[in-house]
C-alpha positions in Angstrom: -4.4 -12.0 -0.3 -3.5 -8.9 2.0 -7.0 -7.7 4.0 -6.5 -4.4 1.9 -6.5 -5.9 -1.3 -9.7 -7.6 -0.6 -11.2 -4.6 0.9 -10.5 -2.8 -2.2 -11.7 -5.6 -4.2 -15.3 -5.6 -2.4 -15.6 -2.2 -2.8 -15.3 -2.1 -6.8 -16.7 -5.6 -7.0 -19.9 -4.5 -8.7 -18.1 -2.1 -11.2 -15.8 -5.0 -11.9 -18.8 -7.3 -12.7 -20.6 -4.8 -15.2 -17.0 -4.3 -16.7 -16.9 -7.8 -17.4 -20.6 -7.5 -18.5 -19.6 -5.0 -21.1 -16.9 -7.4 -22.7 -19.7 -10.4 -22.5 -22.1 -8.3 -24.4 -19.4 -7.4 -27.2 -18.7 -11.3 -27.3 -22.5 -11.7 -27.7 -22.8 -9.3 -30.5 -20.1 -11.1 -32.3 -20.7 -14.9 -31.6 -24.1 -14.4 -32.3 -23.2 -12.9 -35.7 -21.1 -15.8 -36.5 -23.4 -18.3 -35.3 -26.5 -16.7 -37.3 -24.3 -17.2 -40.7 -23.5 -20.7 -39.7 -27.4 -21.5 -39.3 -28.0 -19.5 -42.6 -24.9 -20.8 -44.6 -23.2 -23.6 -42.9 -20.0 -23.6 -41.2 -17.0 -21.4 -42.6 -15.7 -17.9 -42.1 -18.3 -15.2 -42.7 -17.4 -13.0 -45.6 -15.9 -9.5 -45.3 -19.4 -7.5 -45.6 -20.7 -9.6 -42.7 -17.5 -9.1 -40.6 -17.8 -5.3 -41.1 -21.6 -5.3 -40.2 -20.5 -7.3 -37.1 -17.6 -5.1 -35.9 -19.7 -2.1 -36.5 -22.4 -3.6 -34.4 -19.9 -4.4 -31.5 -18.9 -0.7 -31.8 -22.3 0.7 -31.9 -23.5 -1.5 -29.2 -20.6 -0.3 -26.6 -21.5 3.2 -27.3 -25.2 3.4 -27.4 -25.4 0.9 -24.0 -22.9 3.2 -22.1 -24.6 6.2 -23.2 -28.0 4.9 -22.1 -26.9 3.9 -18.9 -27.4 0.3 -19.6 -24.7 -0.7 -16.9 -26.1 1.0 -13.9 -25.1 -1.0 -10.7 -28.6 0.0 -9.1 -30.2 -2.4 -11.6 -27.8 -5.3 -10.6 -30.3 -7.3 -8.7 -33.3 -6.7 -11.4 -33.1 -8.9 -14.4 -36.3 -6.9 -16.0 -34.8 -3.8 -15.5 -31.4 -4.9 -16.9 -33.1 -6.8 -19.7 -35.5 -4.1 -20.9 -32.8 -1.7 -21.2 -30.4 -4.1 -23.1 -33.1 -5.2 -25.5 -34.1 -1.6 -26.2 -31.0 -0.3 -26.8 -30.1 -3.3 -28.9 -33.1 -2.5 -31.3 -31.6 0.9 -31.4 -28.4 -0.4 -32.5 -30.2 -2.6 -35.1 -32.1 0.4 -36.5 -28.7 2.4 -36.7 -27.2 -0.5 -38.7 -30.3 -0.6 -41.1 -30.2 3.0 -41.7 -26.5 3.1 -42.4 -26.9 -0.1 -44.6 -29.6 2.2 -46.8 -27.5 5.2 -46.8 -24.6 3.4 -48.3 -27.1 1.4 -50.6 -25.6 -2.1 -49.3 -28.6 -3.5 -47.8 -29.2 -6.1 -50.6 -25.9 -7.6 -49.9 -27.3 -9.1 -46.5 -29.5 -12.3 -46.0 -32.7 -10.9 -44.2 -32.8 -14.3 -42.7 -28.9 -13.9 -41.2 -30.0 -10.5 -39.9 -33.0 -11.4 -38.3 -31.3 -14.6 -36.8 -28.1 -12.2 -35.5 -30.7 -9.9 -33.7 -32.7 -12.6 -32.3 -29.7 -14.7 -31.0 -28.0 -11.5 -29.4 -31.0 -10.6 -27.8 -31.0 -14.0 -26.3 -27.7 -13.8 -25.2 -28.1 -10.6 -23.5 -30.8 -11.8 -21.5 -28.8 -15.0 -20.4 -26.0 -12.7 -19.4 -28.2 -10.4 -17.1 -29.8 -13.5 -15.7 -26.3 -14.6 -14.5 -25.4 -11.3 -13.2 -28.1 -10.7 -11.2 -27.9 -14.2 -9.6 -24.5 -13.6 -8.9 -25.1 -10.1 -7.2 -28.2 -11.3 -5.4 -26.0 -14.1 -3.8 -23.3 -11.6 -3.1 -26.0 -9.5 -1.3 -27.2 -12.1 0.7 -23.8 -13.1 2.0 -22.9 -9.4 2.8 -20.3 -8.9 0.4 -21.9 -5.9 -1.2 -22.7 -4.0 2.2 -21.1 -0.8 3.1 -19.3 -1.4 6.4 -19.6 1.5 8.7 -18.4 2.9 11.8 -20.0 5.6 13.9 -18.6 8.3 16.1 -21.1 9.5 18.6 -23.3 7.5 20.9 -25.7 10.0 22.2 -29.1 10.7 21.0 -28.1 11.7 17.3 -25.7 8.6 17.3 -28.4 6.4 18.3 -30.7 7.6 16.0 -28.4 7.4 13.2 -27.3 3.5 14.3 -31.1 2.5 14.3 -32.4 4.0 11.2 -29.4 2.2 9.4 -30.0 -0.9 10.9 -33.6 -1.0 10.4 -33.7 0.6 6.6 -30.6 0.0 4.7 -29.7 -3.8 3.8 -26.4 -2.4 2.2 -25.3 -0.8 5.4 -23.5 -2.6 8.2 -22.7 -0.7 11.5 -19.8 -2.6 12.9 -19.2 -0.3 15.7 -19.9 2.7 17.7 -17.2 4.9 19.4 -17.5 7.8 21.9 -15.2 9.3 24.6 -18.0 9.6 26.7 -18.5 5.5 27.0 -18.6 5.6 30.6 -21.5 7.8 31.0 -23.5 6.7 27.7 -22.9 2.8 28.0 -26.0 1.9 30.0 -28.2 4.2 27.7 -26.5 2.8 24.5 -27.2 -0.9 25.7 -30.6 0.0 26.4 -30.8 0.9 22.8 -29.1 -2.2 21.5 -25.7 -0.5 20.9 -22.5 -1.8 22.0 -19.9 1.0 22.3 -16.4 -0.5 21.0 -14.3 2.1 22.5 -13.0 5.4 22.6 -12.7 7.5 19.7 -8.9 7.1 19.3 -9.8 3.4 19.3 -11.4 3.7 15.9 -7.9 4.1 13.9 -6.7 0.5 14.4 -10.2 -1.0 14.5 -11.3 0.5 11.4 -8.0 -0.5 9.5 -8.6 -4.3 11.3 -12.3 -4.5 10.3 -12.1 -3.1 6.9 -14.3 -0.2 7.3 -15.4 1.6 4.3 -17.0 5.0 6.0 -16.7 6.6 9.4 -19.7 8.9 10.0 -19.3 11.7 12.6 -22.7 12.1 14.8 -21.8 14.4 17.5 -23.3 17.6 18.6 -20.8 20.0 18.0 -20.0 22.9 20.1 -16.3 23.3 19.2 -14.7 23.9 16.2 -11.4 22.6 17.5 -12.8 19.2 18.4 -14.2 18.9 14.8 -11.1 19.8 13.3 -9.3 17.3 15.4 -11.2 14.4 14.5 -11.2 15.1 10.8 -7.4 15.2 11.0 -7.2 12.2 12.9 -9.2 10.4 10.3 -7.5 11.5 7.3 -5.0 8.9 7.3 -7.5 6.1 6.9 -8.6 5.4 3.2 -12.3 5.4 4.3 -15.1 8.0 3.4 -15.7 10.3 6.4 -19.2 11.7 6.5 -20.7 14.1 8.9 -24.2 14.0 10.1 -26.3 17.1 8.9 -26.1 18.8 12.3 -22.1 19.7 11.5 -22.5 20.7 7.8 -22.8 24.5 8.4 -19.7 24.5 10.2 -17.8 22.2 7.9 -18.7 24.5 4.9 -17.5 27.6 6.5 -14.3 26.1 8.0 -13.0 23.6 5.3 -14.0 25.3 2.0 -10.9 23.9 0.5 -12.0 20.1 0.8 -12.4 19.5 -3.4 -14.2 16.2 -2.8 -16.9 17.5 -0.6 -20.1 16.3 -1.7 -23.7 16.0 -0.6 -24.8 12.3 -0.5 -27.0 10.0 1.2 -26.5 7.2 3.5 -29.3 4.6 4.1 -31.8 7.4 2.5 -30.2 10.1 5.0 -28.6 13.3 3.9 -24.7 13.2 4.5 -21.8 15.5 3.7 -18.9 13.8 2.4 -15.9 15.6 3.5 -13.3 13.2 2.4 -13.5 10.5 -0.1 -11.9 7.3 -0.8 -9.0 7.6 -3.6 -8.9 5.3 -6.3 -12.6 4.3 -5.8 -14.9 2.3 -7.9 -12.8 0.4 -10.8 -9.8 2.6 -10.4 -8.3 0.3 -8.0 -8.8 -2.4 -10.4 -6.9 -0.4 -13.4 -4.2 0.3 -10.7 -3.7 -3.3 -9.9 -3.8 -4.4 -13.7 -1.0 -1.6 -14.4 1.2 -3.1 -11.7 0.5 -6.8 -13.2 1.5 -5.7 -16.6 4.5 -3.7 -15.6 6.0 -6.6 -13.4 5.2 -9.0 -16.2 7.4 -6.5 -18.9 10.2 -5.7 -16.6 10.8 -9.1 -14.9 12.9 -10.6 -17.8 15.2 -7.7 -17.3 14.9 -7.2 -13.4 15.5 -10.6 -12.5 19.1 -11.2 -13.9 19.9 -7.8 -12.7 19.0 -8.8 -9.1 20.8 -12.1 -9.4 24.0 -9.9 -10.1 23.3 -7.4 -7.6 22.6 -10.1 -4.8 26.1 -11.7 -5.6 28.0 -8.3 -5.8 26.4 -7.6 -2.2 27.4 -11.0 -0.6 31.1 -10.5 -2.1 31.2 -7.1 -1.0 30.5 -7.8 2.8 29.6 -10.5 5.0 25.8 -10.8 5.7 22.2 -11.1 3.7 21.9 -9.8 0.4 18.3 -8.6 1.2 17.4 -6.5 4.0 13.9 -6.1 5.4 12.6 -3.1 7.3 9.1 -2.2 8.8 7.2 0.5 7.1 3.8 2.1 7.1 1.7 1.4 4.2 -1.9 1.5 2.9 -4.5 2.5 5.6 -1.6 2.9 8.1 -1.0 -1.0 8.3 2.7 -2.0 8.9 4.4 -4.2 6.4 8.1 -5.4 5.9 9.8 -3.7 2.9 12.2 -5.7 0.8 15.7 -4.1 -0.2 19.1 -4.9 -1.2 21.5 -4.5 1.9 23.5 -1.5 1.3 25.0 -0.9 5.0 27.2 -3.2 7.0 25.0 -6.0 8.6 25.7 -4.4 11.9 24.2 -1.3 11.3 21.0 -2.6 9.8 17.7 -1.8 11.8 14.8 -3.8 10.9 12.3 -2.2 13.0 12.5 1.0 11.4 14.2 3.1 14.2 17.1 4.0 11.7 19.4 7.2 11.3 19.2 8.4 7.9 22.3 7.9 5.8 24.8 10.9 5.7 27.3 11.9 2.8 30.3 9.8 3.1 28.5 7.8 5.7 30.9 4.8 7.1 28.0 2.2 7.8 27.4 2.2 3.8 29.3 -0.4 1.7 31.0 0.0 -1.3 28.6 -1.7 -3.5 25.7 0.0 -1.3 26.8 3.2 -2.2 26.5 2.6 -5.9 23.1 1.0 -5.2 22.0 3.9 -3.1 23.0 6.4 -5.7 21.2 4.4 -8.4 18.2 3.5 -6.4 19.1 -0.1 -7.5 18.6 -0.9 -3.8 14.8 -0.7 -4.1 14.6 -3.3 -6.9 13.5 -6.3 -4.4 10.3 -4.1 -3.7 9.0 -5.8 -6.6 8.3 -8.7 -4.3 6.1 -6.2 -2.1 4.1 -5.3 -5.3 3.4 -8.9 -6.0 2.2 -9.4 -2.5 0.0 -6.4 -2.7 1.7 -4.2 0.1 3.1 -2.0 -2.6 2.4 -0.5 -6.1 5.0 0.3 -8.7 4.0 4.0 -8.5 2.8 5.7 -5.2 4.1 7.9 -2.4 7.4 6.5 -1.2 7.0 4.9 2.4 9.4 5.9 5.3 10.9 4.2 8.2 8.6 4.3 11.2 10.4 6.5 13.3 10.6 9.0 10.4 7.0 8.9 10.0 6.4 9.9 13.4 9.0 12.6 13.1 7.3 14.2 10.0 3.9 13.8 11.2 4.7 16.1 14.2 5.8 18.8 11.4 3.0 18.2 8.8 -0.5 17.5 10.3 -1.7 16.1 6.6 1.2 13.8 6.6 -0.6 10.4 7.1 -3.1 11.2 4.3 -0.3 9.7 2.1 -1.2 6.1 3.8 -4.8 6.6 1.8 -3.1 4.5 -1.2 -0.4 1.8 -1.6 3.3 3.3 -1.2 5.2 2.9 -4.5 8.5 2.2 -5.6 8.7 5.4 -7.6 6.4 8.4 -7.3 5.6 12.0 -8.2 7.7 13.3 -5.5 10.8 11.2 -6.6 10.6 12.3 -10.5 10.4 15.8 -9.4 13.6 15.4 -7.6 12.5 14.7 -4.0 14.4 11.6 -2.9 17.1 10.5 -0.7 17.7 12.1 2.8 15.2 14.6 3.9 17.6 17.8 4.2 15.0 19.9 6.0 11.6 20.7 7.2 10.7 22.4 3.8 12.0 19.4 1.8 9.6 17.1 3.6 6.7 19.7 2.9 7.3 19.8 -0.6 7.3 15.8 -0.7 4.3 15.8 1.1 2.6 18.0 -1.3 3.7 16.2 -4.2 2.6 12.8 -2.7 -0.9 14.6 -2.0 -1.3 16.1 -5.3 -0.6 12.7 -6.9 -3.4 11.1 -4.7 -6.0 13.6 -5.9 -5.2 13.7 -9.3 -4.5 9.9 -10.2 -5.0 8.6 -13.6 -3.2 5.9 -15.8 -2.0 8.9 -18.0 0.1 10.4 -14.9 1.4 6.9 -13.9 2.8 6.9 -17.5 4.4 10.0 -17.2 6.1 9.0 -14.0 6.9 5.8 -15.1 8.7 7.6 -18.2 10.4 10.1 -16.2 11.7 7.9 -13.5 14.9 6.6 -15.5 15.8 10.1 -16.3 15.1 12.3 -13.3 14.1 9.8 -10.5 16.8 7.3 -10.1 19.9 9.2 -9.9 19.9 12.2 -7.5 22.9 14.3 -5.8 20.9 14.1 -2.6 20.8 10.1 -2.7 23.8 8.8 -0.7 
């Protein structure tokens, strides 16, 4: 499994556990209702009235427990706190059911013994489920799986105080590295305080991607607006939370009013100001991954035979392999090899990403390749990249490495596209921005669409893009 997928799973792990607890609670209500019936009447299918009561109890349980915040992750290690909430809300659900039965004048239809056994066994199930969850979470905490992994920019007094506070006061924070351009001058002072300076500030980019960092804190005494802006722009390409210590808050509020996701928060009990937030945070990453898995399962029966036919056509049309691999930059700026059907003559393929964009009537493109590029069928093998966790079905399209460098010189927000997995199709593509980049305005519009998608992602938006793709995202006059 790719490192970045592991990273996303760790960050959404608690949320996923509580999603599972919701399902377990529903199963507890259903199973205990049936078990209570068997205890009261013997084995057999409960009649319609009991089934309706159980179904209504499941719906009310889900509603009341969620509204009452019975699944707050902050109580994950406390069996007592979770159990008190669950039993209290289950009693409330029972009272609602009882009131409904009296209002509808159907209470006489139900055995009091069955109702009592149902309430009792459900309560026992809730307690057992929370004991298991608490033990899982405590064990994961001890193993460091729930800790936020932090990097700090700044090794002077402010950075030192921040480092020492986090290390001493918060078990859920791991400071894995401190970086400062003044490392030669500050190294001795830092080592005296038990801090190892990992490198200069520029070194934090590859280090953060490699070490699965969740948050980078800027802890420097700012006297230059330009320096702060450079740092923020440098970090925006990483899929991490970017936070700044309170000393810099005033400048950020004045100079960056358009940071829509900026919020006041805390880290280790200290006030922070988050100016950039991880997209697809919490359990959104899980929904996105389930979405990709379901889509692949649905289209595989159609796509696999088509891929075999295309591969045969490519082989018959020109010598060389049917598939072509090329280096692209993906999530968090990590390079990967993207799969495509070969559409050019084998001697013109450049797998390292140093490529010249295809032109109209390009002699390098084969006859079959021209059709594949016009219809985007050459992108079908990227389903393999989705299975490997390197891409998503829907997301910003990855560009060749040389084009990344070229476009980044034009648009300073360009690398922010790498905050999510790249996609086979995307919001820019269904809005007509696919194929060769014709001018600077074209790439600016494409990046604007990509960044809008990242900030406004929802499963409904993905569904909209998916439905639009066959009609406006596949064939386009600019694809050749």
